[in-house]
GUMI-318283 format. One record per residue (C-alpha): residue number from 1; residue in one letter; z, y, x. Coordinates in steps of 0.2 Angstrom, whole numbers, always signed. Example, Ala and Ser with C-alpha at 12.3 -4.5 7.8 and 13.67 -1.06 7.14 Angstrom:
BEGIN
[1, "A", [+39, -22, +62]] [2, "S", [+36, -5, +68]] 
***
This chain:
BEGIN
[1, "X", [-145, +268, -55]] [2, "X", [-151, +257, -69]] [3, "X", [-156, +240, -64]] [4, "X", [-170, +238, -75]] [5, "X", [-183, +252, -79]] [6, "X", [-199, +251, -90]] [7, "X", [-212, +254, -76]] [8, "X", [-230, +253, -75]] [9, "X", [-236, +238, -64]] [10, "X", [-249, +242, -51]] [11, "X", [-259, +231, -39]] [12, "X", [-250, +238, -24]] [13, "X", [-234, +232, -32]] [14, "X", [-227, +250, -34]] [15, "X", [-216, +254, -49]] [16, "X", [-222, +269, -57]] [17, "X", [-214, +278, -72]] [18, "X", [-216, +293, -83]] [19, "X", [-204, +308, -79]] [20, "X", [-192, +303, -93]] [21, "X", [-190, +285, -88]] [22, "X", [-189, +289, -70]] [23, "X", [-175, +302, -73]] [24, "X", [-166, +289, -84]] [25, "X", [-168, +276, -70]] [26, "X", [-159, +288, -57]] [27, "X", [-147, +295, -70]] [28, "X", [-152, +313, -68]] [29, "X", [-160, +326, -80]] [30, "X", [-179, +326, -81]] [31, "X", [-178, +345, -76]] [32, "X", [-169, +340, -60]] [33, "X", [-183, +327, -56]] [34, "X", [-196, +340, -59]] [35, "X", [-186, +353, -49]] [36, "X", [-184, +341, -34]] [37, "X", [-203, +338, -34]] [38, "X", [-207, +356, -35]] [39, "X", [-195, +363, -22]] [40, "X", [-191, +349, -9]] [41, "X", [-205, +347, +3]] [42, "X", [-200, +329, +8]] [43, "X", [-197, +323, -10]] [44, "X", [-211, +310, -16]] [45, "X", [-224, +320, -26]] [46, "X", [-228, +314, -43]] [47, "X", [-245, +306, -46]] [48, "X", [-257, +315, -58]] [49, "X", [-266, +301, -67]] [50, "X", [-274, +311, -81]] [51, "X", [-273, +328, -89]] [52, "X", [-258, +323, -99]] [53, "X", [-251, +309, -88]] [54, "X", [-240, +311, -72]] [55, "X", [-231, +296, -65]] [56, "X", [-217, +295, -52]] [57, "X", [-216, +281, -39]] [58, "X", [-198, +274, -41]] [59, "X", [-198, +264, -25]] [60, "X", [-203, +280, -15]] [61, "X", [-189, +290, -24]] [62, "X", [-176, +276, -20]] [63, "X", [-181, +277, -2]] [64, "X", [-179, +296, -2]] [65, "X", [-162, +295, -10]] [66, "X", [-156, +282, +3]] [67, "X", [-163, +292, +17]] [68, "X", [-155, +308, +11]] [69, "X", [-138, +300, +8]] [70, "X", [-139, +293, +26]] [71, "X", [-142, +310, +33]] [72, "X", [-128, +317, +23]] [73, "X", [-115, +304, +30]] 
***
């Protein structure tokens, strides 16, 4: 994972990013990110902010990856 990612700050302190930045942060393809969001029921769903803006919660995705890796171990 990239230590720094351009994210959109929120009042709640969550780190939100567009699909391309989120995919780059986790070193996966953008299509993989969208596929996980569409097919994995427990994957954090993207936040639809407007007609053309969808954001992913980087902290929630990190928690999901950690939990999934712990289950696999």
